[in-house]
C-alpha positions in Angstrom: 0.0 0.0 0.0 0.8 3.4 -1.0 -0.1 7.2 0.2 0.5 9.8 -2.2 -0.9 13.6 -2.4 -1.8 15.9 -5.0 -1.4 19.7 -5.2 -5.1 19.7 -5.4 -5.3 18.6 -1.9 -6.3 15.2 -2.6 -4.9 11.9 -1.7 -4.7 8.4 -2.9 -3.9 5.0 -1.0 -2.8 2.5 -3.8 -3.1 -1.0 -3.4 -2.0 -3.0 -6.5 -3.6 -1.4 -9.3 -6.8 0.4 -7.4 -6.6 3.3 -5.6 -9.0 5.0 -3.1 -9.2 8.9 -3.6 -10.3 11.5 -1.1 -9.8 14.9 -0.1 -7.0 15.5 2.4 -7.5 17.0 6.1 -6.0 20.4 4.9 -8.6 20.9 2.1 -11.9 20.0 4.4 -10.1 22.7 6.9 -10.0 25.3 4.0 -13.6 24.3 3.0 -15.3 24.5 6.5 -18.5 22.1 6.7 -18.8 19.8 3.5 -22.9 20.0 2.7 -22.9 18.6 -0.9 -20.8 16.0 -2.5 -21.2 15.1 -6.4 -19.4 12.0 -7.2 -18.0 10.8 -10.4 -19.9 8.4 -12.5 -18.8 4.5 -12.3 -17.6 2.6 -15.2 -16.3 6.3 -16.9 -12.4 6.7 -17.5 -11.0 10.0 -16.5 -7.6 11.4 -17.5 -5.4 12.6 -14.9 -6.3 16.2 -13.9 -9.8 16.0 -15.3 -12.4 17.5 -12.6 -14.1 14.0 -11.3 -16.5 15.6 -9.1 -17.5 18.3 -6.5 -17.7 18.9 -3.0 -19.6 22.2 -1.7 -19.6 23.4 1.4 -20.8 26.6 3.5 -18.0 28.5 2.7 -17.2 27.3 -1.5 -17.5 24.6 -3.9 -14.2 23.0 -5.1 -13.5 20.6 -7.9 -12.3 17.2 -7.0 -9.4 16.5 -9.6 -8.6 13.0 -10.6 -5.0 12.5 -9.5 -4.1 9.7 -12.1 -5.6 8.2 -14.9 -8.4 5.7 -14.3 -11.7 4.0 -14.3 -14.2 4.9 -11.7 -15.1 1.3 -10.2 -16.7 2.6 -6.8 -18.3 5.5 -5.5 -19.0 6.5 -1.6 -22.8 6.0 -1.5 -22.3 6.9 2.6 -20.8 10.1 1.7 -24.2 11.3 -0.7 -26.3 10.7 2.5 -23.4 12.1 5.1 -21.4 14.6 3.5 -20.1 15.6 6.7 -17.9 12.3 6.6 -15.7 14.2 4.4 -15.0 16.8 7.1 -15.0 13.9 10.5 -13.3 11.5 8.6 -11.5 12.7 5.5 -9.0 10.0 5.0 -11.3 7.2 6.1 -15.2 6.7 6.2 -14.8 10.2 4.0 -13.3 8.8 1.3 -14.7 9.7 -2.0 -14.3 6.8 -5.1 -12.3 4.2 -6.1 -10.2 4.0 -9.5 -8.1 1.0 -11.2 -5.4 3.0 -12.4 -4.4 2.8 -16.0 -1.2 4.6 -16.2 0.0 3.7 -12.8 3.3 5.5 -13.0 1.6 8.7 -12.9 1.2 8.2 -8.8 5.0 8.3 -8.9 5.1 11.8 -10.0 2.5 12.5 -6.7 3.8 13.5 -3.3 4.4 11.4 -0.2 3.4 12.4 3.1 6.3 14.2 4.1 6.3 16.5 0.6 2.8 17.4 1.4 3.1 18.3 4.8 5.7 20.9 3.7 3.8 21.7 0.7 0.3 22.6 2.6 2.5 24.5 5.5 3.7 26.5 3.1 
């Protein structure tokens, strides 16, 4: 298992050729209370950096970008029912979607936890 981060404040947990994707603690702190989440379509293929969803909070709306190219395998239906999971457990129960990586090498260019911590502090 490998944990990676993007400059758009998404995280992905990679297990084999499947990655679970969500927003980081930093992102949910900046957004405030999440009130709505639009999730991508299961079965659809997205290219890296494509907008794959939307997260809306009491403060703002933000796109959720595809951190790597791949096909959406599953979305977190619990998040539709309770968008606040993105605040209370963003890197656990508040995950957004799972994808099958079509270009696994793209993940190598993403940040590890130490690099992301330094990036988000700056």
